[in-house]
All heavy atoms as an XYZ file, in Angstrom:
672
protein
N      90.568     98.607     82.390
C      90.215     97.446     83.213
C      90.633     97.608     84.696
O      90.074     97.116     85.593
C      90.868     96.173     82.627
C      90.436     94.878     83.340
S      91.118     93.449     82.480
C      89.606     92.622     82.143
N      91.766     98.451     84.929
C      92.260     98.583     86.262
C      91.548     99.784     86.942
O      91.741     99.914     88.130
N      90.990    100.681     86.245
C      90.497    101.848     86.930
C      88.983    101.718     87.187
O      88.253    100.961     86.601
C      90.687    103.107     86.011
O      89.957    102.960     84.827
N      88.580    102.458     88.264
C      87.250    102.397     88.758
C      86.421    103.528     87.994
O      86.926    104.693     88.008
C      87.011    102.541     90.195
C      87.660    101.298     90.825
C      88.830    101.362     91.628
C      86.960    100.082     90.766
C      89.390    100.315     92.171
C      87.545     98.958     91.483
C      88.778     99.087     92.187
N      85.210    103.368     87.642
C      84.397    104.386     87.157
C      83.588    105.069     88.276
O      83.592    104.645     89.439
N      82.837    106.050     87.955
C      82.030    106.803     88.872
C      80.996    105.910     89.506
O      80.611    106.047     90.679
N      80.358    105.018     88.695
C      79.288    104.194     89.218
C      79.791    103.185     90.216
O      79.129    102.940     91.253
C      78.610    103.468     88.103
C      77.302    102.747     88.442
S      76.225    103.986     89.131
C      74.671    103.564     88.242
N      80.911    102.520     90.053
C      81.558    101.599     90.912
C      81.837    102.244     92.252
O      81.628    101.765     93.339
C      82.787    100.960     90.395
C      82.522     99.961     89.300
C      82.507    100.616     87.933
O      82.782    101.862     87.809
O      82.156     99.899     86.903
N      82.366    103.414     92.235
C      82.740    104.188     93.469
C      81.456    104.497     94.199
O      81.339    104.340     95.374
C      83.519    105.420     93.119
C      84.899    105.075     92.563
C      83.736    106.390     94.395
C      85.689    106.269     92.097
N      80.467    104.908     93.596
C      79.143    105.213     94.139
C      78.507    104.029     94.814
O      78.095    104.173     95.986
C      78.216    105.863     93.188
C      76.856    106.222     93.781
C      76.942    107.382     94.743
C      75.932    106.714     92.582
N      78.644    102.829     94.235
C      78.159    101.657     94.753
C      78.906    101.242     96.069
O      78.292    100.873     97.071
C      78.116    100.486     93.710
C      77.055    100.818     92.688
C      77.893     99.166     94.410
C      77.138     99.855     91.495
N      80.235    101.324     95.972
C      81.050    101.020     97.183
C      80.723    101.962     98.342
O      80.591    101.477     99.481
C      82.568    101.048     96.810
C      83.372    100.998     98.102
C      82.879    100.018     95.806
N      80.570    103.190     98.065
C      80.232    104.188     99.089
C      78.843    103.871     99.758
O      78.647    103.990    100.954
C      80.287    105.616     98.535
C      81.664    106.254     98.319
C      81.551    107.588     97.639
C      82.516    106.181     99.497
N      77.910    103.465     98.933
C      76.556    103.163     99.458
C      76.609    101.869    100.281
O      75.968    101.851    101.384
C      75.582    102.997     98.255
C      75.262    104.316     97.554
S      74.089    104.149     96.227
C      72.564    103.586     97.032
N      77.371    100.903     99.888
C      77.536     99.741    100.603
C      78.211    100.008    102.021
O      77.719     99.530    103.055
C      78.327     98.586     99.908
C      78.678     97.384    100.785
C      77.590     98.137     98.705
N      79.131    100.924    101.988
C      79.869    101.234    103.316
C      78.861    101.977    104.135
O      78.811    101.747    105.413
C      81.092    102.174    103.031
C      82.153    101.337    102.391
C      81.534    102.841    104.296
C      83.348    102.188    101.867
N      77.995    102.836    103.583
C      77.012    103.583    104.376
C      76.016    102.593    104.950
O      75.610    102.744    106.145
C      76.330    104.620    103.470
C      75.251    105.487    104.168
C      75.950    106.374    105.216
C      74.583    106.331    103.047
N      75.586    101.570    104.178
C      74.707    100.586    104.758
C      75.245     99.806    105.783
O      74.571     99.477    106.884
C      74.196     99.707    103.567
C      73.172    100.310    102.589
C      72.986     99.346    101.465
C      71.870    100.738    103.313
N      76.498     99.388    105.756
C      77.122     98.507    106.769
C      77.328     99.260    108.037
O      77.097     98.787    109.151
C      78.429     98.014    106.282
C      78.347     96.688    105.348
C      79.200     96.598    104.333
C      77.407     95.759    105.771
C      79.051     95.461    103.495
C      77.282     94.550    105.027
C      78.112     94.384    103.843
N      77.855    100.500    107.972
C      78.253    101.189    109.152
C      77.323    102.257    109.625
O      77.390    102.589    110.876
C      79.703    101.838    108.976
C      80.726    100.792    108.661
C      81.272    100.697    107.422
C      81.152     99.908    109.703
C      82.266     99.750    107.066
C      82.138     98.902    109.362
C      82.671     98.845    108.131
N      76.553    102.782    108.798
C      75.690    103.894    109.188
C      76.299    105.175    109.228
O      77.512    105.357    109.234
N      75.502    106.194    109.129
C      76.005    107.588    109.100
C      76.753    108.045    110.296
O      77.612    108.915    110.168
C      74.794    108.589    108.723
N      76.380    107.529    111.439
C      77.031    107.981    112.721
C      78.459    107.393    112.844
O      79.294    107.946    113.455
C      76.146    107.679    113.890
C      74.867    108.447    113.975
C      74.183    108.104    115.195
C      72.826    108.842    115.222
N      72.029    108.563    116.396
N      78.611    106.163    112.341
C      79.862    105.476    112.561
C      80.931    105.849    111.506
O      82.150    105.789    111.715
C      79.661    103.974    112.492
C      78.776    103.328    113.506
C      79.541    102.871    114.812
N      80.900    102.424    114.610
C      81.327    101.119    114.724
N      80.383    100.268    114.919
N      82.526    100.821    114.650
N      80.519    106.394    110.389
C      81.625    106.649    109.359
C      82.573    107.810    109.796
O      83.782    107.479    109.558
C      80.822    107.088    108.038
C      80.197    105.803    107.462
C      81.841    107.697    107.031
C      79.339    106.076    106.239
N      82.135    108.852    110.455
C      83.212    109.826    110.916
C      84.110    109.139    111.949
O      85.283    109.527    111.981
C      82.358    110.971    111.572
C      81.025    110.894    110.862
C      80.792    109.385    110.636
N      83.548    108.369    112.855
C      84.436    107.678    113.824
C      85.426    106.796    113.110
O      86.643    106.747    113.513
C      83.606    106.849    114.715
C      82.648    107.613    115.655
C      81.708    106.748    116.499
O      81.912    105.482    116.496
O      80.779    107.306    117.012
N      85.041    106.110    112.149
C      85.901    105.140    111.462
C      87.006    105.917    110.655
O      88.185    105.589    110.748
C      85.126    104.306    110.471
C      84.204    103.216    110.963
C      83.366    102.594    109.853
C      85.102    102.161    111.637
N      86.592    107.058    110.064
C      87.637    107.884    109.395
C      88.552    108.499    110.334
O      89.699    108.563    110.051
C      86.833    109.055    108.596
N      88.079    108.895    111.474
C      89.006    109.517    112.491
C      89.985    108.428    112.944
O      91.172    108.590    113.126
C      88.151    109.976    113.720
C      88.934    110.842    114.611
C      88.029    111.523    115.692
N      86.821    112.113    115.137
C      85.552    111.807    115.367
N      85.237    110.855    116.264
N      84.595    112.468    114.789
N      89.444    107.230    113.243
C      90.338    106.106    113.663
C      91.384    105.727    112.603
O      92.551    105.483    112.909
N      90.929    105.736    111.333
C      91.861    105.425    110.280
C      92.970    106.526    110.237
O      94.162    106.234    109.982
C      91.082    105.254    108.926
C      90.316    103.937    108.919
C      92.106    105.267    107.733
C      89.358    103.867    107.748
N      92.529    107.730    110.328
C      93.500    108.937    110.327
C      94.504    108.835    111.427
O      95.727    109.040    111.257
N      94.053    108.481    112.608
C      94.978    108.384    113.782
C      95.919    107.182    113.517
O      97.123    107.289    113.844
C      94.177    108.137    115.065
C      93.400    109.377    115.532
C      92.567    109.142    116.684
O      92.314    107.905    117.097
N      92.077    110.170    117.354
N      95.409    106.082    112.986
C      96.290    104.919    112.724
C      97.388    105.308    111.672
O      98.517    104.959    111.819
N      96.959    106.062    110.636
C      97.919    106.404    109.620
C      99.004    107.358    110.158
O     100.142    107.277    109.900
C      97.197    107.145    108.384
C      96.359    106.158    107.577
S      95.424    106.989    106.357
C      96.553    107.905    105.392
N      98.487    108.239    111.102
C      99.390    109.208    111.674
C     100.440    108.448    112.622
O     101.670    108.708    112.571
C      98.723    110.188    112.580
C      99.509    111.372    113.071
O     100.550    111.638    112.471
N      99.065    112.064    114.025
N      99.990    107.493    113.384
C     100.954    106.687    114.187
C     101.879    105.906    113.354
O     103.087    105.770    113.625
C     100.121    105.783    115.124
C      99.390    106.417    116.189
C      98.624    105.552    117.132
O      98.947    104.342    117.138
O      97.535    105.969    117.691
N     101.428    105.275    112.260
C     102.226    104.517    111.410
C     103.334    105.456    110.714
O     104.508    105.058    110.724
C     101.403    103.864    110.228
C     102.258    103.120    109.222
C     102.599    101.798    109.611
C     102.539    103.697    108.031
C     103.339    101.091    108.771
C     103.323    102.890    107.207
C     103.688    101.637    107.498
N     103.001    106.671    110.359
C     103.945    107.554    109.767
C     105.017    107.989    110.803
O     106.171    108.043    110.494
C     103.233    108.776    109.315
C     104.129    109.825    108.464
C     103.301    110.971    107.982
N     102.282    110.502    106.951
C     100.982    110.779    107.171
N     100.586    111.477    108.127
N     100.172    110.374    106.203
N     104.533    108.292    111.984
C     105.547    108.637    113.089
C     106.525    107.477    113.350
O     107.670    107.633    113.458
C     104.818    108.945    114.420
C     104.143    110.247    114.424
C     103.451    110.566    115.715
C     102.672    111.831    115.749
N     102.002    112.060    117.148
N     105.942    106.207    113.452
C     106.897    105.134    113.631
C     107.874    104.915    112.439
O     109.041    104.559    112.665
C     106.005    103.853    113.899
N     107.341    105.082    111.313
C     108.222    104.959    110.088
C     109.331    105.983    110.138
O     110.492    105.668    109.799
C     107.354    105.105    108.822
O     108.172    105.124    107.728
N     108.988    107.186    110.421
C     109.964    108.309    110.467
C     111.058    107.969    111.558
O     112.163    108.237    111.401
C     109.372    109.665    110.806
C     108.500    110.166    109.593
O     108.762    109.653    108.494
O     107.690    111.006    109.750
N     110.595    107.484    112.718
C     111.474    107.135    113.789
C     112.475    106.001    113.407
O     113.642    106.110    113.654
C     110.694    106.767    115.060
C     111.550    106.506    116.273
C     110.772    106.071    117.484
O     109.558    105.808    117.319
N     111.344    105.906    118.560
N     111.983    105.023    112.701
C     112.817    103.933    112.246
C     113.817    104.526    111.194
O     115.005    104.121    111.241
C     112.035    102.820    111.593
C     111.154    102.068    112.713
C     112.779    101.855    110.836
C     110.212    101.157    112.210
N     113.422    105.317    110.309
C     114.330    105.946    109.321
C     115.422    106.793    110.104
O     116.680    106.638    109.705
C     113.558    106.876    108.346
C     112.770    106.184    107.322
C     111.963    107.202    106.539
C     111.059    106.433    105.605
N     110.296    107.427    104.744
N     115.129    107.520    111.077
C     116.037    108.288    111.864
C     117.084    107.343    112.482
O     118.270    107.593    112.472
C     115.399    109.192    112.868
C     114.673    110.337    112.233
C     113.943    111.187    113.340
O     113.804    110.757    114.427
N     113.326    112.343    112.921
N     116.584    106.273    113.177
C     117.515    105.312    113.811
C     118.419    104.691    112.731
O     119.560    104.481    113.080
C     116.673    104.287    114.577
C     115.914    104.805    115.746
C     115.156    103.732    116.420
O     115.103    102.599    116.044
O     114.405    104.071    117.399
N     117.976    104.359    111.616
C     118.817    103.817    110.599
C     119.890    104.705    110.120
O     121.024    104.376    109.932
C     117.983    103.336    109.385
C     117.142    102.012    109.617
C     116.173    101.694    108.429
C     117.966    100.801    109.947
N     119.428    105.995    109.949
C     120.466    107.025    109.495
C     121.517    107.256    110.554
O     122.636    107.348    110.271
C     119.679    108.299    109.106
C     118.847    108.278    107.830
C     118.005    109.510    107.680
O     117.947    110.434    108.542
O     117.403    109.540    106.666
N     121.057    107.341    111.786
C     122.093    107.374    112.919
C     122.974    106.277    113.025
O     124.138    106.442    113.214
C     121.277    107.610    114.301
C     120.649    108.916    114.426
C     119.879    109.010    115.734
O     119.741    108.030    116.392
N     119.375    110.220    116.108
N     122.447    105.065    112.823
C     123.276    103.840    112.787
C     124.272    103.867    111.664
O     125.470    103.474    111.828
N     123.911    104.364    110.532
C     124.789    104.445    109.341
C     125.917    105.416    109.642
O     127.096    105.166    109.363
C     124.073    104.831    108.072
C     123.189    103.765    107.515
C     122.348    104.280    106.317
O     122.484    105.482    105.927
O     121.710    103.371    105.744
N     125.588    106.573    110.246
C     126.519    107.552    110.540
C     127.546    106.996    111.520
O     128.791    107.181    111.413
C     125.965    108.802    111.112
C     125.170    109.662    110.028
C     124.481    110.839    110.650
C     123.699    111.601    109.598
N     122.931    112.771    110.156
N     127.086    106.365    112.525
C     127.954    105.808    113.639
C     128.790    104.809    113.021
O     129.950    104.533    113.328
C     127.071    105.185    114.777
C     126.465    106.338    115.627
C     125.537    105.823    116.717
O     125.481    104.495    116.889
O     124.895    106.613    117.437
N     128.262    103.880    112.089
C     128.965    102.855    111.410
C     130.119    103.421    110.530
O     131.173    102.938    110.580
N     129.819    104.501    109.863
C     130.782    105.172    109.070
C     131.980    105.715    109.951
O     133.128    105.673    109.549
C     130.219    106.223    108.137
C     129.273    105.771    107.078
C     128.708    107.024    106.422
C     130.012    104.972    106.089
N     131.643    106.321    111.076
C     132.613    106.891    111.999
C     133.527    105.813    112.435
O     134.704    105.929    112.504
C     131.984    107.655    113.064
C     131.323    108.964    112.778
C     130.650    109.596    113.935
C     130.013    110.861    113.542
N     129.275    111.489    114.762
N     132.936    104.719    112.993
C     133.732    103.572    113.571
C     134.570    103.010    112.376
O     135.673    102.481    112.609
C     132.878    102.565    114.263
O     132.098    101.904    113.304
N     133.998    102.855    111.205
C     134.664    102.300    110.025
C     135.932    103.071    109.712
O     137.037    102.591    109.401
C     133.851    102.192    108.865
C     134.323    101.347    107.746
C     133.311    101.163    106.659
O     132.256    100.452    106.987
O     133.472    101.818    105.610
N     135.839    104.441    109.784
C     136.947    105.390    109.436
C     137.966    105.261    110.484
O     139.216    105.249    110.226
C     136.457    106.745    109.214
O     135.976    107.292    110.464
N     137.583    105.087    111.801
C     138.537    104.868    112.913
C     139.336    103.657    112.701
O     140.548    103.574    112.925
C     137.844    104.972    114.137
C     137.295    106.385    114.594
C     136.643    106.300    115.946
C     136.103    107.692    116.379
N     135.365    107.592    117.633
N     138.639    102.607    112.336
C     139.300    101.279    112.136
C     140.269    101.367    110.954
O     141.406    100.778    111.004
C     138.222    100.194    111.762
O     137.221    100.136    112.878
C     138.841     98.827    111.629
N     139.888    101.986    109.949
C     140.872    102.181    108.767
C     142.058    102.971    109.262
O     143.147    102.648    108.800
C     140.122    102.777    107.607
C     139.115    101.926    106.969
C     138.345    102.612    105.790
O     138.536    103.794    105.614
N     137.622    101.912    105.087
N     141.928    104.011    109.921
C     142.985    104.771    110.456
C     143.912    104.055    111.327
O     145.167    104.041    111.200
C     142.514    106.055    111.207
O     141.567    106.757    110.418
C     143.561    107.008    111.695
N     143.358    103.175    112.157
C     144.185    102.316    113.017
C     144.965    101.338    112.228
O     146.161    101.037    112.523
C     143.382    101.611    114.092
C     142.818    102.537    115.174
C     141.885    101.694    116.163
C     141.335    102.681    117.251
N     140.439    101.924    118.131
N     144.263    100.748    111.231
C     144.997     99.708    110.370
C     146.116    100.440    109.579
O     147.150     99.830    109.510
C     143.924     99.159    109.436
O     142.865     98.594    110.114
C     144.507     98.079    108.486
N     145.862    101.639    109.064
C     146.904    102.301    108.292
C     148.126    102.700    109.242
O     149.238    102.477    108.935
C     146.436    103.530    107.700
C     145.508    103.348    106.508
C     144.982    104.638    106.054
C     144.050    104.443    104.869
N     143.497    105.724    104.308
N     147.773    103.017    110.534
C     148.873    103.337    111.501
C     149.716    102.078    111.806
O     150.918    102.027    111.902
C     148.313    103.921    112.797
O     147.488    105.012    112.436
C     149.390    104.262    113.762
N     149.054    100.879    112.039
C     149.641     99.697    112.348
C     150.470     99.288    111.111
O     151.647     98.786    111.191
C     148.779     98.647    112.631
C     148.120     98.691    113.954
C     147.052     97.629    114.288
C     146.393     97.748    115.622
N     145.473     96.722    115.866
N     150.034     99.418    109.853
C     150.764     99.079    108.751
C     152.043     99.910    108.516
O     153.150     99.393    108.287
C     149.882     99.199    107.402
O     148.678     98.470    107.600
C     150.585     98.752    106.120
N     151.928    101.237    108.768
C     153.061    102.126    108.765
C     154.025    101.676    109.831
O     155.271    101.700    109.519
C     152.612    103.521    108.851
C     151.805    104.056    107.664
O     151.910    103.530    106.683
N     151.075    105.122    107.835
N     153.636    101.436    110.960
C     154.564    101.067    112.051
C     155.294     99.721    111.683
O     156.518     99.676    111.887
C     153.756    100.768    113.419
O     152.971    101.925    113.659
C     154.679    100.503    114.440
N     154.616     98.812    111.152
C     155.176     97.514    110.724
C     156.209     97.777    109.590
O     157.331     97.177    109.578
C     154.174     96.507    110.256
C     153.312     95.988    111.488
O     153.772     96.071    112.620
N     152.189     95.511    111.189
N     155.888     98.575    108.687
C     156.793     98.904    107.491
C     158.016     99.478    108.090
O     159.220     99.265    107.707
C     156.092     99.781    106.529
O     154.834     99.182    106.151
C     156.978    100.099    105.328
N     157.850    100.553    108.989
C     159.043    101.203    109.578
C     159.867    100.219    110.413
O     161.193    100.274    110.259
C     158.636    102.329    110.487
C     157.935    103.419    109.683
O     158.186    103.605    108.538
N     157.165    104.329    110.337
N     159.294     99.315    111.085
C     160.083     98.244    111.846
C     160.920     97.402    110.944
O     162.050     97.181    111.103
C     159.159     97.527    112.697
O     158.340     98.288    113.503
C     159.848     96.521    113.631
N     160.238     96.945    109.830
C     160.921     96.123    108.943
C     162.056     96.886    108.172
O     163.138     96.223    107.985
C     159.884     95.686    107.776
C     158.828     94.636    108.433
O     159.129     94.011    109.403
N     157.808     94.485    107.636
N     161.901     98.127    107.823
C     162.977     98.888    107.288
C     164.086     98.964    108.228
O     165.275     98.898    107.838
C     162.398    100.308    106.904
O     161.251    100.105    106.156
C     163.359    101.098    106.084
N     163.854     99.223    109.462
C     164.887     99.292    110.551
C     165.694     98.035    110.575
O     166.898     98.040    110.616
C     164.385     99.673    111.878
O     163.454    100.834    111.852
N     164.977     96.972    110.633
C     165.584     95.635    110.771
C     166.494     95.326    109.493
O     167.553     94.790    109.578
C     164.552     94.550    110.942
C     163.897     94.572    112.311
C     162.743     93.606    112.460
O     162.560     92.769    111.435
O     161.996     93.614    113.437
N     166.044     95.690    108.289
C     166.755     95.503    107.062
C     167.985     96.340    107.123
O     169.047     95.970    106.614
C     165.913     95.839    105.852
C     164.733     94.835    105.640
C     163.813     95.273    104.502
O     164.039     96.316    103.781
O     162.787     94.550    104.224
N     167.996     97.538    107.626
C     169.100     98.387    107.747
C     170.196     97.787    108.652
O     171.388     97.870    108.312
C     168.745     99.735    108.302
O     167.837    100.419    107.484
N     169.787     97.179    109.731
C     170.739     96.534    110.658
C     171.410     95.372    109.982
O     172.541     95.004    110.193
C     169.951     96.132    111.910
C     169.489     97.241    112.750
C     168.683     96.818    114.009
C     168.173     97.840    114.799
N     167.399     97.425    115.943
N     170.634     94.561    109.209
C     171.176     93.398    108.525
C     172.177     93.851    107.447
O     173.296     93.238    107.363
C     170.089     92.607    107.884
C     170.630     91.438    107.040
C     169.125     92.035    108.989
N     171.918     94.885    106.730
C     172.983     95.365    105.683
C     174.025     95.992    106.382
O     175.101     96.006    106.222
C     172.170     96.279    104.704
C     171.182     95.630    103.957
O     171.288     94.433    103.668
N     170.219     96.372    103.511
């Protein structure tokens, strides 16, 4: 039910030929090809930008974690020093 047979495809091609004519079909095909090419380029560019953003996000995230660990270690050392003074 979902697949097309040879006869249906032939009818569709004949209707396209009648609507656009033999001279316009190559122009239409060329235009569709150019449109697909532009779409593919834009899609690739978006993927690259997303990947770069993820890499930059991971770099800044690791720097934030390093800073947080350093602050935690500093606070722990300060608390230990204060506890030694009290004892």
